[in-house]
N, C-alpha and C positions, 0 to 999 in steps of 0.2 A: 447397498451403498458403494461408492467408489473407494478404492483402496489407497493407502497412504504412500507418499513419496517424500523426499526431502526437498525443502525450499532452497533458493539460490544463496551464495556469499561473495575475494580479496579484499633494492632499488639500488659512488665509486669515485678516483681522484688522481691528478698528474704530479710529476716531479721535475727537477732541473739540475744542471751541473755548472761549475765555475770555470776560472781561467788558470794559467800556469804560474801562479805566484807561490812564494814559500807557504808551507802548510798552515802556519799560524795566521798569516795575512789572508790566505784564501778562506779560512774559516770565518774570520771577522767580516770580510766582504760579503760572503754568502749569507751570513746571519742577518746583517743589516739590510741587504737587498731583499731577503725574504720577509723581514718585518715590514719594509716599505711596501712591498707588493700586497701583503696581507691587509695593512691599513688602508691602502687604496681600494681594495676590493670591498672592505667593510663600508667605507664611505660611499662607494658606488651603489651598494645594495640598499643602504639607508636612503640615499637620494631617490632611487627608483620607487621604494615603498612609499615615501612621502609624496612623490609626484603622482603616483598612480593609486588612487583610493580603491580601485577594483581589487588590488592585491589583498586588502584587508576586509573587504565585504564578504559576507557569507555566500556560499554557492546557492543558486536557486533551489537546489535540492535534488534528490533522487539519483542523478547520474554519477555523483561522486561517492555514492554509498552512504551518505548521511541519511539518518532516519528522520523524515519530515512527516509528522502526524498531522492529520487534518484538525482544524480547530473545532471546539464544541463537543469533544468526545466525553463519554462517561469516565469515571475515575479509573477504571481498569481498561481504558482504550476502546470501549464499545461505542457503536453508532446507535444512538437512542432515538426512536421515532415514537412520538406520543408521550402521554404522561398518565397512563392508567395504573391501577393498583396491582395488576398481575403482569409480570414480566415474562415475555416469550423470547427466549434466546435462540438464534438460528445460526449455526456454523454452516457455511455454504461455499461452493465454488461455482462461478457462473457458467462453467463448461460442463458441470456434473448433470447428467440426464436425470438422476434420481432427485436432485434439487429442483429441477424443472418440473418433475412430477409432483413434488410436494407443493410447489407454488401453484400448479394447476388445481390441485385439490383444496388448498387452503388460502390462496391469495385473497379471494373475495371475502372469506370469513375474517381474515385479519384486517382487511379494509373496513369491514363493518364494525369490528371490535374497536378499531382505532377511532372511527367516527363517533362511537358511543362512549369513548374515553374509558373503556374497560381494560385496555392493555397498554403496556409499553413494549414495543418491539425492539429487541436488542440484536442488531445485525452484526455478524462477525464474518466478513469476507476473508477467505483464504485462497491460496493459489498453488495447489499441489498437482494440478492437471496440465500444467504448461507443456509437458512432454507430449500431450495428445492434441497439439494444435499446429503441427507441421513447422515448428520452430518460431512461430509468431508470438509465443508467450501470451496467448489470449487470456488465460486466467488472471495473470498479473495485470495486463493492460485494462481489462474490464473492472477489476477491483480497484485499480488506481483511478479509473474514471469515476467510479462511485465516490471514492475518497475526495476527489477533486470537487465534486458537486457538494458533498458534505461540508467541505472547507469554505466554498465560495457562494453556494446557493442552497443552503440546507433545507429550505422549504420545499425543494423539488427532489430531495433525495429518495423519498419513498416511491414517488411516481416513476422516477428513473430506474430504481431497483426493479420494479414490476415490468417496466418496458424492456429491460435487458432480457428478462425471461420470455417475454412475448416474442423476442427476436433471437432466442437462444440458438447458436449454431451447433451442429453435431460434433461429438467427440471424433478426433481423427482428421478433421478438416482444418483449414487455416484460421477459422474464426472470423470475426468481423474486423475490419480495418479501423484505425483511429478515426478516420473521417466518418465511417458508418456509425461508430459509437457516438460521435459528435452529432450526427444527424438524428439519431434516436433521442438524444438528450434535448436537442432543439425542439423536437416534436412534443416534448412534455414541458416546454417553456423554460428550459435552462438557457440563460443568456449566452449569446455567441462568445462574449469575452471569457466566459468560463469554459466552454467547450474547446476553445482554442488552446487551452492549457493541457488537454489530454495527452498530446504528443510529447510534452515535456517529461512525463512520467515522474512527476515530482514526488509522488508518494509510494513509489514501487518498493523502496527499502522498508517502509512501514508495513506494506503488505507482506513482505517476506518475514518480517519480525512477528507479525500477528500470526502467520502460518506456523512458525516454529513454536510460538507460545501456545497455540491451540493444541498441537500434538503433545507438547510437554505437559499440558494440563489433563491429558487423557483422551482427547478427541481422537478417534481412530478412522473416521471417514465422514462423508457428507451425504445427506444432511444430518447434522446432529442437532436435536431440538431439546431444549430445557424449558420447563414451566416453573417459574419461581425457583430456579436453581436445581430442580429435580428432573431427571431424564423423563422425556415423554415416552410412555410405554405403549401408547395406542398405535394404530396403523397410520403412518404419516401420509399415506396415499388414499385414505378413505375420507371423502368429504364429510365434515361434521364431527370427526373424532377429536380434532384439536379444540373445537369450540366447547365440547362437553368437558374436557379436562380444565379449560380456562374457567368455565362456570363453576366447577367444583372448587377451584383454587381461590375464587373471588371471596373477599372478606364479607 
């Protein structure tokens, strides 16, 4: 498994003097001039706010540090695929080679279990390997791309998730560009108007929050797999091992 690192996180006034009048008069003039200036400033600020509704609109998200979660999440922030009786939870980083190996061994199995309505797949993207993508923050950008699809085209989330692993870049390289991520998404029928949102990084603060929460909950690396809340103790890279555990957990 890959090892843990920390996820990402983050302002003054002038004065003035009066004229050569007697001290008491100078104080009164300065006081009333100061009050007049303050009133004028307050009126000006109110006028600007009323005239420009953009000053009161919420930011589109991400860039100002606001946490913007994708819609349709589970109660604890999970991305739920399917509606089967057994829940398979996967904590992963799209840059993690071990996660890619898990997908290679178990992706088709999970696909079949989803089609048979035997499982609910609980996806937990985290982004602790950004430092291994030459400054491009690939872990964050790819997780943000998934969150964007979940938010705006949820029916394509699972196929996009699998396609990202089919095009997984190596650790230590720059990773895929936003346009390359968008191209992969379009290949699995994600609408263009959704892929155009990837570069906005609207959900990056949510990805960072999920990463911190994962480690706070006891996750120490990726992939971390749970079956109905219990740690998967089989070989995650052995085809068939996950299916056997799911079968035993089935009601």
